[in-house]
Biopython code that builds the backbone (N, CA, C, O; Angstrom):
import numpy as np
from Bio.PDB.StructureBuilder import StructureBuilder

atoms = [
    (1, "MET", "N", (80.363, -70.247, -24.259)),
    (1, "MET", "CA", (79.471, -70.854, -25.229)),
    (1, "MET", "C", (78.063, -70.980, -24.682)),
    (1, "MET", "O", (77.289, -70.023, -24.701)),
    (2, "LEU", "N", (77.739, -72.162, -24.197)),
    (2, "LEU", "CA", (76.396, -72.412, -23.670)),
    (2, "LEU", "C", (76.052, -71.427, -22.563)),
    (2, "LEU", "O", (74.946, -70.888, -22.525)),
    (3, "LEU", "N", (76.995, -71.194, -21.669)),
    (3, "LEU", "CA", (76.713, -70.364, -20.501)),
    (3, "LEU", "C", (76.764, -68.866, -20.787)),
    (3, "LEU", "O", (76.428, -68.054, -19.925)),
    (4, "LYS", "N", (77.179, -68.506, -21.980)),
    (4, "LYS", "CA", (77.265, -67.088, -22.339)),
    (4, "LYS", "C", (76.244, -66.762, -23.408)),
    (4, "LYS", "O", (76.552, -66.096, -24.396)),
    (5, "SER", "N", (75.030, -67.235, -23.205)),
    (5, "SER", "CA", (73.994, -67.001, -24.208)),
    (5, "SER", "C", (72.699, -66.554, -23.536)),
    (5, "SER", "O", (72.461, -66.816, -22.357)),
    (6, "ASP", "N", (71.886, -65.884, -24.311)),
    (6, "ASP", "CA", (70.569, -65.490, -23.812)),
    (6, "ASP", "C", (69.711, -66.718, -23.526)),
    (6, "ASP", "O", (68.898, -66.717, -22.602)),
    (7, "ALA", "N", (69.898, -67.759, -24.324)),
    (7, "ALA", "CA", (69.128, -68.985, -24.127)),
    (7, "ALA", "C", (69.459, -69.614, -22.776)),
    (7, "ALA", "O", (68.566, -70.098, -22.081)),
    (8, "TYR", "N", (70.733, -69.610, -22.403)),
    (8, "TYR", "CA", (71.120, -70.164, -21.100)),
    (8, "TYR", "C", (70.535, -69.316, -19.976)),
    (8, "TYR", "O", (70.032, -69.853, -18.989)),
    (9, "ASP", "N", (70.598, -68.017, -20.119)),
    (9, "ASP", "CA", (70.012, -67.132, -19.109)),
    (9, "ASP", "C", (68.525, -67.423, -18.938)),
    (9, "ASP", "O", (68.018, -67.430, -17.817)),
    (10, "ALA", "N", (67.829, -67.662, -20.039)),
    (10, "ALA", "CA", (66.406, -67.999, -19.967)),
    (10, "ALA", "C", (66.199, -69.336, -19.276)),
    (10, "ALA", "O", (65.254, -69.495, -18.503)),
    (11, "CYS", "N", (67.070, -70.295, -19.546)),
    (11, "CYS", "CA", (66.964, -71.610, -18.891)),
    (11, "CYS", "C", (67.186, -71.490, -17.380)),
    (11, "CYS", "O", (66.469, -72.104, -16.590)),
    (12, "ILE", "N", (68.177, -70.699, -16.991)),
    (12, "ILE", "CA", (68.448, -70.508, -15.562)),
    (12, "ILE", "C", (67.263, -69.806, -14.895)),
    (12, "ILE", "O", (66.879, -70.162, -13.781)),
    (13, "SER", "N", (66.696, -68.830, -15.560)),
    (13, "SER", "CA", (65.515, -68.147, -15.009)),
    (13, "SER", "C", (64.360, -69.133, -14.831)),
    (13, "SER", "O", (63.670, -69.121, -13.811)),
    (14, "TYR", "N", (64.166, -69.975, -15.825)),
    (14, "TYR", "CA", (63.115, -70.990, -15.743)),
    (14, "TYR", "C", (63.359, -71.908, -14.554)),
    (14, "TYR", "O", (62.427, -72.229, -13.816)),
    (15, "PHE", "N", (64.599, -72.332, -14.365)),
    (15, "PHE", "CA", (64.921, -73.214, -13.243)),
    (15, "PHE", "C", (64.627, -72.515, -11.920)),
    (15, "PHE", "O", (63.989, -73.094, -11.041)),
    (16, "SER", "N", (65.084, -71.283, -11.775)),
    (16, "SER", "CA", (64.883, -70.570, -10.513)),
    (16, "SER", "C", (63.410, -70.280, -10.244)),
    (16, "SER", "O", (62.991, -70.225, -9.088)),
    (17, "GLU", "N", (62.618, -70.094, -11.305)),
    (17, "GLU", "CA", (61.179, -69.887, -11.133)),
    (17, "GLU", "C", (60.468, -71.150, -10.655)),
    (17, "GLU", "O", (59.340, -71.082, -10.166)),
    (18, "ASN", "N", (61.118, -72.290, -10.794)),
    (18, "ASN", "CA", (60.509, -73.565, -10.418)),
    (18, "ASN", "C", (61.189, -74.228, -9.225)),
    (18, "ASN", "O", (61.034, -75.431, -9.013)),
    (19, "LEU", "N", (61.931, -73.465, -8.457)),
    (19, "LEU", "CA", (62.608, -74.019, -7.285)),
    (19, "LEU", "C", (61.632, -74.564, -6.245)),
    (19, "LEU", "O", (62.009, -75.378, -5.403)),
    (20, "ASP", "N", (60.382, -74.117, -6.304)),
    (20, "ASP", "CA", (59.391, -74.618, -5.355)),
    (20, "ASP", "C", (59.194, -76.131, -5.485)),
    (20, "ASP", "O", (58.713, -76.775, -4.552)),
    (21, "ILE", "N", (59.560, -76.693, -6.625)),
    (21, "ILE", "CA", (59.475, -78.150, -6.815)),
    (21, "ILE", "C", (60.387, -78.862, -5.814)),
    (21, "ILE", "O", (60.145, -80.016, -5.459)),
    (22, "PHE", "N", (61.426, -78.177, -5.366)),
    (22, "PHE", "CA", (62.385, -78.791, -4.454)),
    (22, "PHE", "C", (62.081, -78.502, -2.985)),
    (22, "PHE", "O", (62.646, -79.146, -2.101)),
    (23, "GLU", "N", (61.213, -77.559, -2.721)),
    (23, "GLU", "CA", (60.869, -77.199, -1.348)),
    (23, "GLU", "C", (59.973, -78.261, -0.722)),
    (23, "GLU", "O", (58.913, -78.579, -1.261)),
    (24, "GLY", "N", (60.393, -78.804, 0.406)),
    (24, "GLY", "CA", (59.556, -79.710, 1.182)),
    (24, "GLY", "C", (59.194, -81.014, 0.501)),
    (24, "GLY", "O", (58.247, -81.680, 0.918)),
    (25, "LYS", "N", (59.924, -81.398, -0.540)),
    (25, "LYS", "CA", (59.568, -82.622, -1.264)),
    (25, "LYS", "C", (60.518, -83.773, -0.971)),
    (25, "LYS", "O", (60.319, -84.873, -1.488)),
    (26, "ASN", "N", (61.529, -83.557, -0.169)),
    (26, "ASN", "CA", (62.510, -84.598, 0.109)),
    (26, "ASN", "C", (62.145, -85.301, 1.413)),
    (26, "ASN", "O", (62.722, -85.028, 2.466)),
    (27, "ASN", "N", (61.188, -86.200, 1.323)),
    (27, "ASN", "CA", (60.679, -86.854, 2.524)),
    (27, "ASN", "C", (61.406, -88.147, 2.854)),
    (27, "ASN", "O", (61.137, -88.762, 3.886)),
    (28, "THR", "N", (62.317, -88.563, 1.998)),
    (28, "THR", "CA", (62.974, -89.834, 2.199)),
    (28, "THR", "C", (64.468, -89.707, 1.940)),
    (28, "THR", "O", (64.914, -88.816, 1.218)),
    (29, "ASN", "N", (65.213, -90.588, 2.524)),
    (29, "ASN", "CA", (66.643, -90.640, 2.265)),
    (29, "ASN", "C", (66.968, -91.771, 1.297)),
    (29, "ASN", "O", (68.128, -92.147, 1.130)),
    (30, "GLU", "N", (65.944, -92.299, 0.672)),
    (30, "GLU", "CA", (66.127, -93.394, -0.270)),
    (30, "GLU", "C", (66.071, -92.844, -1.693)),
    (30, "GLU", "O", (65.428, -91.827, -1.955)),
    (31, "GLY", "N", (66.746, -93.522, -2.591)),
    (31, "GLY", "CA", (66.711, -93.113, -3.989)),
    (31, "GLY", "C", (67.922, -92.307, -4.371)),
    (31, "GLY", "O", (68.830, -92.078, -3.573)),
    (32, "GLN", "N", (67.907, -91.882, -5.625)),
    (32, "GLN", "CA", (69.035, -91.131, -6.185)),
    (32, "GLN", "C", (69.117, -89.729, -5.614)),
    (32, "GLN", "O", (68.105, -89.071, -5.375)),
    (33, "LEU", "N", (70.334, -89.295, -5.404)),
    (33, "LEU", "CA", (70.559, -87.932, -4.949)),
    (33, "LEU", "C", (70.368, -86.974, -6.121)),
    (33, "LEU", "O", (70.656, -87.313, -7.269)),
    (34, "ILE", "N", (69.885, -85.792, -5.819)),
    (34, "ILE", "CA", (69.713, -84.763, -6.836)),
    (34, "ILE", "C", (71.050, -84.481, -7.525)),
    (34, "ILE", "O", (71.099, -84.324, -8.745)),
    (35, "SER", "N", (72.116, -84.418, -6.758)),
    (35, "SER", "CA", (73.445, -84.160, -7.337)),
    (35, "SER", "C", (73.827, -85.221, -8.364)),
    (35, "SER", "O", (74.401, -84.898, -9.404)),
    (36, "ASP", "N", (73.516, -86.476, -8.084)),
    (36, "ASP", "CA", (73.835, -87.558, -9.023)),
    (36, "ASP", "C", (72.984, -87.468, -10.288)),
    (36, "ASP", "O", (73.471, -87.715, -11.391)),
    (37, "ILE", "N", (71.728, -87.117, -10.122)),
    (37, "ILE", "CA", (70.835, -86.988, -11.283)),
    (37, "ILE", "C", (71.318, -85.865, -12.190)),
    (37, "ILE", "O", (71.379, -86.025, -13.409)),
    (38, "VAL", "N", (71.664, -84.723, -11.588)),
    (38, "VAL", "CA", (72.159, -83.592, -12.370)),
    (38, "VAL", "C", (73.449, -83.978, -13.100)),
    (38, "VAL", "O", (73.598, -83.695, -14.288)),
    (39, "SER", "N", (74.362, -84.611, -12.403)),
    (39, "SER", "CA", (75.629, -85.014, -13.027)),
    (39, "SER", "C", (75.391, -85.975, -14.182)),
    (39, "SER", "O", (75.999, -85.833, -15.243)),
    (40, "ASP", "N", (74.519, -86.943, -13.986)),
    (40, "ASP", "CA", (74.197, -87.897, -15.055)),
    (40, "ASP", "C", (73.574, -87.193, -16.256)),
    (40, "ASP", "O", (73.888, -87.515, -17.402)),
    (41, "GLN", "N", (72.695, -86.234, -15.992)),
    (41, "GLN", "CA", (72.042, -85.509, -17.080)),
    (41, "GLN", "C", (73.043, -84.661, -17.863)),
    (41, "GLN", "O", (72.950, -84.564, -19.086)),
    (42, "VAL", "N", (73.986, -84.055, -17.172)),
    (42, "VAL", "CA", (75.008, -83.261, -17.853)),
    (42, "VAL", "C", (75.828, -84.155, -18.771)),
    (42, "VAL", "O", (76.063, -83.820, -19.932)),
    (43, "VAL", "N", (76.259, -85.287, -18.244)),
    (43, "VAL", "CA", (77.063, -86.216, -19.046)),
    (43, "VAL", "C", (76.271, -86.682, -20.265)),
    (43, "VAL", "O", (76.789, -86.684, -21.382)),
    (44, "ASP", "N", (75.017, -87.076, -20.051)),
    (44, "ASP", "CA", (74.181, -87.541, -21.163)),
    (44, "ASP", "C", (73.989, -86.452, -22.218)),
    (44, "ASP", "O", (74.058, -86.721, -23.417)),
    (45, "MET", "N", (73.748, -85.221, -21.764)),
    (45, "MET", "CA", (73.528, -84.113, -22.683)),
    (45, "MET", "C", (74.783, -83.836, -23.511)),
    (45, "MET", "O", (74.705, -83.681, -24.730)),
    (46, "LEU", "N", (75.928, -83.773, -22.852)),
    (46, "LEU", "CA", (77.169, -83.472, -23.556)),
    (46, "LEU", "C", (77.570, -84.590, -24.503)),
    (46, "LEU", "O", (78.052, -84.330, -25.605)),
    (47, "LEU", "N", (77.374, -85.822, -24.083)),
    (47, "LEU", "CA", (77.684, -86.961, -24.946)),
    (47, "LEU", "C", (76.808, -86.941, -26.194)),
    (47, "LEU", "O", (77.300, -87.111, -27.309)),
    (48, "ALA", "N", (75.515, -86.732, -26.001)),
    (48, "ALA", "CA", (74.595, -86.674, -27.135)),
    (48, "ALA", "C", (74.963, -85.524, -28.067)),
    (48, "ALA", "O", (74.968, -85.690, -29.287)),
    (49, "PHE", "N", (75.268, -84.373, -27.502)),
    (49, "PHE", "CA", (75.630, -83.221, -28.319)),
    (49, "PHE", "C", (76.867, -83.514, -29.162)),
    (49, "PHE", "O", (76.867, -83.279, -30.370)),
    (50, "CYS", "N", (77.911, -84.021, -28.534)),
    (50, "CYS", "CA", (79.157, -84.287, -29.266)),
    (50, "CYS", "C", (78.967, -85.363, -30.330)),
    (50, "CYS", "O", (79.567, -85.280, -31.401)),
    (51, "GLN", "N", (78.153, -86.357, -30.055)),
    (51, "GLN", "CA", (77.892, -87.401, -31.041)),
    (51, "GLN", "C", (77.092, -86.868, -32.227)),
    (51, "GLN", "O", (77.287, -87.303, -33.362)),
    (52, "GLN", "N", (76.200, -85.932, -31.959)),
    (52, "GLN", "CA", (75.344, -85.391, -33.014)),
    (52, "GLN", "C", (76.021, -84.289, -33.821)),
    (52, "GLN", "O", (75.507, -83.875, -34.859)),
    (53, "GLN", "N", (77.167, -83.815, -33.350)),
    (53, "GLN", "CA", (77.863, -82.711, -34.022)),
    (53, "GLN", "C", (79.309, -83.098, -34.331)),
    (53, "GLN", "O", (80.232, -82.477, -33.804)),
    (54, "PRO", "N", (79.526, -84.113, -35.175)),
    (54, "PRO", "CA", (80.895, -84.578, -35.438)),
    (54, "PRO", "C", (81.766, -83.544, -36.158)),
    (54, "PRO", "O", (82.989, -83.685, -36.172)),
    (55, "GLN", "N", (81.175, -82.523, -36.746)),
    (55, "GLN", "CA", (81.932, -81.521, -37.482)),
    (55, "GLN", "C", (82.651, -80.524, -36.579)),
    (55, "GLN", "O", (83.503, -79.774, -37.055)),
    (56, "LEU", "N", (82.330, -80.500, -35.300)),
    (56, "LEU", "CA", (82.927, -79.517, -34.400)),
    (56, "LEU", "C", (84.380, -79.863, -34.085)),
    (56, "LEU", "O", (84.751, -81.033, -33.996)),
    (57, "THR", "N", (85.180, -78.835, -33.921)),
    (57, "THR", "CA", (86.596, -79.026, -33.611)),
    (57, "THR", "C", (86.769, -79.531, -32.176)),
    (57, "THR", "O", (85.854, -79.452, -31.356)),
    (58, "SER", "N", (87.944, -80.042, -31.901)),
    (58, "SER", "CA", (88.261, -80.495, -30.546)),
    (58, "SER", "C", (88.195, -79.342, -29.552)),
    (58, "SER", "O", (87.778, -79.521, -28.408)),
    (59, "GLU", "N", (88.608, -78.164, -29.994)),
    (59, "GLU", "CA", (88.585, -76.994, -29.110)),
    (59, "GLU", "C", (87.153, -76.646, -28.705)),
    (59, "GLU", "O", (86.888, -76.316, -27.549)),
    (60, "VAL", "N", (86.238, -76.721, -29.664)),
    (60, "VAL", "CA", (84.834, -76.425, -29.367)),
    (60, "VAL", "C", (84.280, -77.477, -28.422)),
    (60, "VAL", "O", (83.575, -77.145, -27.469)),
    (61, "ARG", "N", (84.588, -78.728, -28.672)),
    (61, "ARG", "CA", (84.115, -79.804, -27.794)),
    (61, "ARG", "C", (84.623, -79.622, -26.362)),
    (61, "ARG", "O", (83.874, -79.807, -25.403)),
    (62, "LEU", "N", (85.895, -79.260, -26.228)),
    (62, "LEU", "CA", (86.447, -79.031, -24.895)),
    (62, "LEU", "C", (85.772, -77.844, -24.199)),
    (62, "LEU", "O", (85.535, -77.881, -22.992)),
    (63, "ALA", "N", (85.469, -76.809, -24.955)),
    (63, "ALA", "CA", (84.775, -75.647, -24.389)),
    (63, "ALA", "C", (83.372, -76.031, -23.926)),
    (63, "ALA", "O", (82.911, -75.574, -22.880)),
    (64, "VAL", "N", (82.700, -76.869, -24.704)),
    (64, "VAL", "CA", (81.362, -77.327, -24.323)),
    (64, "VAL", "C", (81.436, -78.155, -23.045)),
    (64, "VAL", "O", (80.595, -78.007, -22.158)),
    (65, "ILE", "N", (82.429, -79.016, -22.947)),
    (65, "ILE", "CA", (82.578, -79.847, -21.743)),
    (65, "ILE", "C", (82.907, -78.988, -20.529)),
    (65, "ILE", "O", (82.411, -79.246, -19.432)),
    (66, "ALA", "N", (83.734, -77.976, -20.715)),
    (66, "ALA", "CA", (84.040, -77.055, -19.618)),
    (66, "ALA", "C", (82.776, -76.331, -19.164)),
    (66, "ALA", "O", (82.584, -76.103, -17.969)),
    (67, "ASP", "N", (81.922, -75.972, -20.108)),
    (67, "ASP", "CA", (80.649, -75.350, -19.743)),
    (67, "ASP", "C", (79.790, -76.311, -18.931)),
    (67, "ASP", "O", (79.044, -75.887, -18.049)),
    (68, "GLY", "N", (79.892, -77.599, -19.225)),
    (68, "GLY", "CA", (79.140, -78.594, -18.455)),
    (68, "GLY", "C", (79.528, -78.575, -16.988)),
    (68, "GLY", "O", (78.667, -78.680, -16.114)),
    (69, "ASP", "N", (80.823, -78.441, -16.712)),
    (69, "ASP", "CA", (81.287, -78.347, -15.323)),
    (69, "ASP", "C", (80.729, -77.097, -14.643)),
    (69, "ASP", "O", (80.295, -77.143, -13.492)),
    (70, "LYS", "N", (80.747, -75.988, -15.368)),
    (70, "LYS", "CA", (80.223, -74.733, -14.816)),
    (70, "LYS", "C", (78.717, -74.821, -14.602)),
    (70, "LYS", "O", (78.185, -74.258, -13.645)),
    (71, "LEU", "N", (78.035, -75.528, -15.492)),
    (71, "LEU", "CA", (76.598, -75.720, -15.359)),
    (71, "LEU", "C", (76.274, -76.470, -14.070)),
    (71, "LEU", "O", (75.350, -76.098, -13.347)),
    (72, "VAL", "N", (77.028, -77.515, -13.785)),
    (72, "VAL", "CA", (76.825, -78.260, -12.541)),
    (72, "VAL", "C", (77.025, -77.327, -11.354)),
    (72, "VAL", "O", (76.242, -77.352, -10.404)),
    (73, "ASP", "N", (78.066, -76.506, -11.403)),
    (73, "ASP", "CA", (78.319, -75.552, -10.314)),
    (73, "ASP", "C", (77.146, -74.583, -10.145)),
    (73, "ASP", "O", (76.729, -74.302, -9.022)),
    (74, "ASP", "N", (76.617, -74.072, -11.260)),
    (74, "ASP", "CA", (75.475, -73.156, -11.195)),
    (74, "ASP", "C", (74.273, -73.814, -10.530)),
    (74, "ASP", "O", (73.628, -73.225, -9.663)),
    (75, "LEU", "N", (73.983, -75.038, -10.945)),
    (75, "LEU", "CA", (72.818, -75.729, -10.384)),
    (75, "LEU", "C", (73.029, -76.090, -8.916)),
    (75, "LEU", "O", (72.092, -76.045, -8.120)),
    (76, "GLU", "N", (74.254, -76.445, -8.564)),
    (76, "GLU", "CA", (74.546, -76.739, -7.163)),
    (76, "GLU", "C", (74.307, -75.506, -6.299)),
    (76, "GLU", "O", (73.757, -75.610, -5.203)),
    (77, "GLN", "N", (74.715, -74.352, -6.785)),
    (77, "GLN", "CA", (74.486, -73.119, -6.039)),
    (77, "GLN", "C", (72.997, -72.811, -5.915)),
    (77, "GLN", "O", (72.535, -72.383, -4.857)),
    (78, "MET", "N", (72.253, -73.026, -6.986)),
    (78, "MET", "CA", (70.822, -72.731, -6.953)),
    (78, "MET", "C", (70.068, -73.690, -6.029)),
    (78, "MET", "O", (69.137, -73.290, -5.330)),
    (79, "LEU", "N", (70.473, -74.937, -6.034)),
    (79, "LEU", "CA", (69.750, -75.933, -5.245)),
    (79, "LEU", "C", (70.189, -75.966, -3.785)),
    (79, "LEU", "O", (69.449, -76.439, -2.923)),
    (80, "GLY", "N", (71.380, -75.468, -3.508)),
    (80, "GLY", "CA", (71.851, -75.348, -2.137)),
    (80, "GLY", "C", (71.656, -76.587, -1.291)),
    (80, "GLY", "O", (72.251, -77.631, -1.556)),
    (81, "ARG", "N", (70.831, -76.471, -0.285)),
    (81, "ARG", "CA", (70.655, -77.550, 0.694)),
    (81, "ARG", "C", (69.986, -78.795, 0.116)),
    (81, "ARG", "O", (70.001, -79.849, 0.751)),
    (82, "PHE", "N", (69.405, -78.693, -1.064)),
    (82, "PHE", "CA", (68.748, -79.848, -1.673)),
    (82, "PHE", "C", (69.714, -80.718, -2.469)),
    (82, "PHE", "O", (69.383, -81.847, -2.831)),
    (83, "TRP", "N", (70.901, -80.195, -2.739)),
    (83, "TRP", "CA", (71.861, -80.830, -3.632)),
    (83, "TRP", "C", (72.148, -82.292, -3.267)),
    (83, "TRP", "O", (72.217, -83.151, -4.147)),
    (84, "ASN", "N", (72.311, -82.566, -1.996)),
    (84, "ASN", "CA", (72.654, -83.925, -1.558)),
    (84, "ASN", "C", (71.470, -84.645, -0.914)),
    (84, "ASN", "O", (71.644, -85.503, -0.049)),
    (85, "LYS", "N", (70.278, -84.283, -1.347)),
    (85, "LYS", "CA", (69.052, -84.946, -0.878)),
    (85, "LYS", "C", (68.547, -85.896, -1.947)),
    (85, "LYS", "O", (68.857, -85.746, -3.129)),
    (86, "SER", "N", (67.769, -86.868, -1.520)),
    (86, "SER", "CA", (67.150, -87.784, -2.475)),
    (86, "SER", "C", (66.073, -87.059, -3.256)),
    (86, "SER", "O", (65.363, -86.211, -2.715)),
    (87, "ALA", "N", (65.957, -87.394, -4.517)),
    (87, "ALA", "CA", (65.002, -86.728, -5.401)),
    (87, "ALA", "C", (63.668, -87.456, -5.413)),
    (87, "ALA", "O", (63.612, -88.686, -5.393)),
    (88, "SER", "N", (62.611, -86.684, -5.445)),
    (88, "SER", "CA", (61.274, -87.235, -5.624)),
    (88, "SER", "C", (61.058, -87.503, -7.112)),
    (88, "SER", "O", (61.798, -86.972, -7.940)),
    (89, "PRO", "N", (60.064, -88.311, -7.466)),
    (89, "PRO", "CA", (59.774, -88.524, -8.889)),
    (89, "PRO", "C", (59.496, -87.211, -9.635)),
    (89, "PRO", "O", (59.907, -87.052, -10.785)),
    (90, "GLU", "N", (58.809, -86.286, -8.992)),
    (90, "GLU", "CA", (58.520, -84.990, -9.617)),
    (90, "GLU", "C", (59.811, -84.209, -9.895)),
    (90, "GLU", "O", (59.944, -83.576, -10.943)),
    (91, "GLN", "N", (60.748, -84.257, -8.961)),
    (91, "GLN", "CA", (62.015, -83.560, -9.137)),
    (91, "GLN", "C", (62.838, -84.192, -10.258)),
    (91, "GLN", "O", (63.450, -83.487, -11.061)),
    (92, "ILE", "N", (62.850, -85.506, -10.309)),
    (92, "ILE", "CA", (63.574, -86.208, -11.380)),
    (92, "ILE", "C", (62.999, -85.813, -12.736)),
    (92, "ILE", "O", (63.744, -85.521, -13.672)),
    (93, "GLU", "N", (61.690, -85.804, -12.835)),
    (93, "GLU", "CA", (61.043, -85.432, -14.093)),
    (93, "GLU", "C", (61.396, -83.994, -14.484)),
    (93, "GLU", "O", (61.693, -83.718, -15.647)),
    (94, "PHE", "N", (61.362, -83.093, -13.520)),
    (94, "PHE", "CA", (61.694, -81.700, -13.803)),
    (94, "PHE", "C", (63.140, -81.572, -14.282)),
    (94, "PHE", "O", (63.405, -80.883, -15.267)),
    (95, "ILE", "N", (64.069, -82.225, -13.601)),
    (95, "ILE", "CA", (65.482, -82.142, -13.980)),
    (95, "ILE", "C", (65.691, -82.699, -15.382)),
    (95, "ILE", "O", (66.417, -82.108, -16.181)),
    (96, "GLU", "N", (65.070, -83.819, -15.684)),
    (96, "GLU", "CA", (65.212, -84.410, -17.021)),
    (96, "GLU", "C", (64.652, -83.484, -18.098)),
    (96, "GLU", "O", (65.268, -83.314, -19.150)),
    (97, "GLU", "N", (63.499, -82.891, -17.843)),
    (97, "GLU", "CA", (62.920, -81.957, -18.803)),
    (97, "GLU", "C", (63.778, -80.700, -18.941)),
    (97, "GLU", "O", (63.925, -80.153, -20.033)),
    (98, "TYR", "N", (64.332, -80.260, -17.838)),
    (98, "TYR", "CA", (65.201, -79.090, -17.855)),
    (98, "TYR", "C", (66.410, -79.329, -18.758)),
    (98, "TYR", "O", (66.815, -78.444, -19.513)),
    (99, "PHE", "N", (66.974, -80.515, -18.676)),
    (99, "PHE", "CA", (68.140, -80.806, -19.501)),
    (99, "PHE", "C", (67.781, -80.951, -20.973)),
    (99, "PHE", "O", (68.637, -80.752, -21.835)),
    (100, "LEU", "N", (66.557, -81.286, -21.271)),
    (100, "LEU", "CA", (66.111, -81.259, -22.667)),
    (100, "LEU", "C", (66.099, -79.816, -23.175)),
    (100, "LEU", "O", (66.481, -79.548, -24.314)),
    (101, "LEU", "N", (65.657, -78.892, -22.322)),
    (101, "LEU", "CA", (65.700, -77.467, -22.683)),
    (101, "LEU", "C", (67.133, -76.998, -22.914)),
    (101, "LEU", "O", (67.424, -76.296, -23.883)),
    (102, "LEU", "N", (68.021, -77.399, -22.008)),
    (102, "LEU", "CA", (69.425, -77.016, -22.159)),
    (102, "LEU", "C", (70.025, -77.594, -23.437)),
    (102, "LEU", "O", (70.783, -76.918, -24.132)),
    (103, "LYS", "N", (69.692, -78.825, -23.740)),
    (103, "LYS", "CA", (70.201, -79.463, -24.967)),
    (103, "LYS", "C", (69.699, -78.703, -26.182)),
    (103, "LYS", "O", (70.460, -78.465, -27.119)),
    (104, "ASN", "N", (68.436, -78.322, -26.180)),
    (104, "ASN", "CA", (67.898, -77.525, -27.293)),
    (104, "ASN", "C", (68.629, -76.190, -27.400)),
    (104, "ASN", "O", (68.911, -75.717, -28.501)),
    (105, "SER", "N", (68.931, -75.591, -26.263)),
    (105, "SER", "CA", (69.672, -74.335, -26.245)),
    (105, "SER", "C", (71.052, -74.517, -26.853)),
    (105, "SER", "O", (71.499, -73.695, -27.653)),
    (106, "LEU", "N", (71.714, -75.579, -26.479)),
    (106, "LEU", "CA", (73.041, -75.858, -27.017)),
    (106, "LEU", "C", (72.977, -76.135, -28.517)),
    (106, "LEU", "O", (73.800, -75.636, -29.285)),
    (107, "ASP", "N", (71.998, -76.929, -28.924)),
    (107, "ASP", "CA", (71.827, -77.226, -30.345)),
    (107, "ASP", "C", (71.587, -75.963, -31.175)),
    (107, "ASP", "O", (72.049, -75.862, -32.311)),
    (108, "SER", "N", (70.865, -75.010, -30.604)),
    (108, "SER", "CA", (70.556, -73.782, -31.341)),
    (108, "SER", "C", (71.802, -72.929, -31.574)),
    (108, "SER", "O", (71.792, -72.046, -32.432)),
    (109, "GLN", "N", (72.857, -73.178, -30.833)),
    (109, "GLN", "CA", (74.081, -72.401, -30.972)),
    (109, "GLN", "C", (75.067, -72.989, -31.979)),
    (109, "GLN", "O", (76.077, -72.361, -32.294)),
    (110, "VAL", "N", (74.782, -74.187, -32.484)),
    (110, "VAL", "CA", (75.701, -74.863, -33.404)),
    (110, "VAL", "C", (76.024, -74.035, -34.647)),
    (110, "VAL", "O", (77.191, -73.983, -35.035)),
    (111, "PRO", "N", (75.052, -73.387, -35.289)),
    (111, "PRO", "CA", (75.401, -72.635, -36.495)),
    (111, "PRO", "C", (76.465, -71.553, -36.276)),
    (111, "PRO", "O", (77.179, -71.191, -37.211)),
    (112, "GLY", "N", (76.571, -71.050, -35.078)),
    (112, "GLY", "CA", (77.560, -70.005, -34.797)),
    (112, "GLY", "C", (78.896, -70.519, -34.305)),
    (112, "GLY", "O", (79.802, -69.734, -34.025)),
    (113, "LEU", "N", (79.024, -71.836, -34.197)),
    (113, "LEU", "CA", (80.266, -72.423, -33.683)),
    (113, "LEU", "C", (81.216, -72.747, -34.839)),
    (113, "LEU", "O", (80.780, -73.095, -35.936)),
    (114, "PRO", "N", (82.528, -72.626, -34.574)),
    (114, "PRO", "CA", (83.482, -73.005, -35.621)),
    (114, "PRO", "C", (83.483, -74.516, -35.840)),
    (114, "PRO", "O", (83.449, -75.291, -34.884)),
    (115, "ALA", "N", (83.521, -74.920, -37.094)),
    (115, "ALA", "CA", (83.523, -76.352, -37.418)),
    (115, "ALA", "C", (84.925, -76.809, -37.729)),
    (115, "ALA", "O", (85.140, -77.984, -38.027)),
]
sb = StructureBuilder()
sb.init_structure("model")
sb.init_model(0)
sb.init_chain("A")
sb.init_seg("    ")
for serial, (resi, resn, name, xyz) in enumerate(atoms, 1):
    if name == "N":
        sb.init_residue(resn, " ", resi, " ")
    sb.init_atom(name, np.array(xyz, "f"), 0.0, 1.0, " ", f" {name:<3s}", serial, name[0])
structure = sb.get_structure()
């Protein structure tokens, strides 16, 4: 679903083009870990999506949630050594904005999903 779309590919490309935001910015061990922020954003995105799309079948919802797990895996691979580092305010902002893009991507796929 989400991960098998051109929109997702574009989102991943956008993320990889902005990896420099994570280079050399983890100067502290205080604050939220990048991994925790990503996990929270995935949960928030999926919860919002499912609440906004009550017409979707249970099978579609489960597929979307499974994609959420794969999305976390993709981002963990891309972020590598930064995954368990504390996030800077700039990184938090980027991750939050990125998940807005992903949510828009997911929303754009609703018309093609079985209800």
